[in-house]
N, C-alpha and C positions, 0 to 999 in steps of 0.2 A: 504493500500500500504506500509505503514511504517513497519508493522509487517511482510509482505512478504519479504521485503528487509532485515529485521532483521533476518529472517530465513535463507536467503542466506548467510548473514554475519556469522551466527552461524556455518553453514557448513564449510565456509572458516576458521573459528576459530578452528574447530575440526581438519582440515588438519594441521593447524599450531601446534596444540597440539600434533599431531603425530610426528612432527619434534622435538618438545620440549622434548618428551620422550627420543629421541636419545641424546639430549643435556644433560638432567638430568643424563642419564646412563653413558655417555662417558666423559663429561667435567671433573669430578673429577679424572679420570684416567690419569696419567702422560703420555704424548706422544700420547694419543688416538685422533683420528680424528672424528669430528662430521659429516663428509661427506663420508668417506670411512672406512671400507667397507659398502655395502648397508645393509639395515635392515635384521637381521637374528635372529633365535631363540636363546635366551640366553643359552639354555641347549645343544642342538645338533648342533648349529651353522649353520643350514640349512638356506639358503637365503629365505626370505619370499616373495611369489609371490604377485603381485599387488592386486589380488582378496582376499588375506588373510590379506591385509594391509589397508583395508577401515576403517577409524576411527570409533570406537564404534561398528559398525555393524559386522565387521569380528570377533571381540572378542565374541560377543553374538552368532553368527552363529557357531563358533568353540567351544562354551561352555567353553571359557577360556583356551583352550588347544592348543598346537602346532599340526598342521596337520601331521607332520612327526613323532615326537617322543611321542606325547600325554602327554608330561609333562605340568604341570600347568603353565600358564602365569600370571604374577602379575596383580592384579586388578588395580594397579597404572596406567597401560597403558590407559584403557578406562576412568579412573577417570580424568587424566590429560587432555585427549581429550574433555571430557564433560565439565570440568571446563573452558577450553579455549574457547569452543563454547559459553558458557554462558557469559563469560567475553567479548568476541568480540561483541555479540549481545547487551550487556549492554552498551558497549562503543559507539556503533552506536546510540543507543537510547538516550544516554546522549549528544553526540556531533554532530551527523549527519555524512554524508560522506564528510568531509573536512579535512584540515590539522590536526586538533586536533584529529580526529579519528585515523589516522595512528600514530600520536605522542604518544597518550596514549595507543594504541594497543601494541606498542613496550614496553611501560612501564609495562602494566599488564602482558605481556608475560614474561618479565624479572623477575617480582615478583613471578610468578608461578614457574619458574625454581629455584629461590632462596629458596622458601619454601621447595620444595622436596629435594634439595641437602642439605640444612641445617638440615632437619630432619634426613636424612640418614648418613651424614658425619660430621655434626656440623661445617661446613665451609661455607663461602659466598665468592665465587670466585671473585677475583679482576677483572678478565676479563669481568665480568658482571657489577659490581658496578662502577668501574672507568670510562669505556666508557659511562655507563648510566648517570653519573654525567655530563660528557661533552655534551652528546646528549640532556639531559634535559635542560641545560643552553642555548645551541645553539638554540633549538627548541622554547624556551620561547620568542625569538625575533619575532616569526611568529605566536605564539599561541594567540587565542582569550580568553583563560581561565586563563592565568597567564602572568604577566609582567616579563621582564628580571630582574628588581630590586628584585621582590619577589623571583625569582629563585636563584639569586646569594646569597641573604641573607639567603635563605633556606639552601643552601649548607654550608655556613659559620656557621650559628647558629646550624643547624642539626648535622653536624660533630663535631662542637666544644662542644656542650652540652654533647653528649655521651662520647666524649673524656675526658671531665672534670669529669663526673660521674665515668668513668672507672678508671681515675687516682686517684681520692679521695678514691674509694673503695680499690684500690690496696695498697694505703698508710696505710689504716686502717686495712684491713684484711690480707695484705701481700700475696694476691693471686688475679689472674685475675678474675674480675667479669663478663666481657664480652670481646669478641674478637674485633680485629680491623675491622673485616668484618662488625660487627654491626654498628660501627661508620661510615664506608663508605656507608653502606646501608641507614642510616638515612640522610646522605648527598645527596644520590640519590633521596630519597623521597622528601627532601626539594627542590631539583632542579626541579622536575616535579610538585610538589604541592604547592610550595612556603612556606615562613616562617610562614604564618598564620596557616598552617596545623600542625605545630610541637607540639603545646600544646596538641591538641587532640591525635595525634599519640603517644606521649610519655606517656600521661595519660592512654590511652586505652591499649597500649601494656604492660605497667607496671602492670596495674590492672590484666589483663588476664594472663600475664606471672607469676605474683605472685600467683594467684589462682592455676594454673597448677603446678607451682614449689612446692607449699606447699603440694599438692596432691602427687607429685612425691617423695617428702621427706618422707612422711608418708608411701608410698608403698615400696620405695627402702630401707628405714631405713639407709640412708647414711648421714643424717643431712646436714650440710653446704657443704658437698662435692658433693651433688646432682647437676648434670649439665643438663640443658635442653637448646635446641637451642632457641635463642631469635629472630632470623630473621623472623620466621613465624608470630610471634605476631606483629612485626613492619609492615610486608607486609600486613597482614589482616587489620590492622589499616589504612594503606595507601589506600587499596581498599574501605573501608568504607568512608573515607574522600572524595575520588574521586567521588563516586557515590551518597553520601548523605550529602555533605558539607552544602547545604542549610538547611537541617533539623537539622544538628548539630549546625549551627549558631542560628537557631530558639530556640533550647533547651537551648543553652547557654544564649541567651537573656532572656528567661523565668526564668532561674536560677538567673541571675543578678537582674531581676525585683523582684523576690521573696525575695532576700536578702535585697533589698531596703525597703521592707515593715516592716522589723524588726529593 
């Protein structure tokens, strides 16, 4: 029964993912509305009919092309829908159909939007992160997964740590090491996941970001001027902690016990 409900939730998540595609596309555009006009082909601007707007299925049936102009449609559309479907199902399996489900469904949806916008534009819109911080703290008073104290200190420590790192880097290198959007994003992660999550998030995102950054430096041959978006690494670390925090704590305890033997 649980898997059946998870399947229904996944369909619901795919529908949300369809809307998130609109947000990802239009939010960075100054003055653009995420509500009007209705979904249309990015190339010929023809409005998309409902039967061509079924998440994932329509893309497959149309072979990734617009019915009207036959231009290719980005694979990002079904990818976002599929990711949101999986995230919604995972959130249900983790928290059940209670307050925490909707609380963290909002959270994972926001992170998904941030990932794709930061990849394309290297910005993290304040219109997502700042309300996200407020909603994260407010929801912590009703959540069974986090206390309001953990949430508040998560915001303070999360935003404060990255701000300090960014400030020190700027003083040493005389150039910005990360944008203010990353600082606010870590504050949002702290609001939803609490301050205990920050050590893992910073470690994992720094490690993976460094690996990708070094690879990008080698490929682009720009040295220290190479820039990669840091938001996706923070967001992925947030996903991992949300769904695997018990396993992360177990690994941490095993590591501490191993250190104690030497």
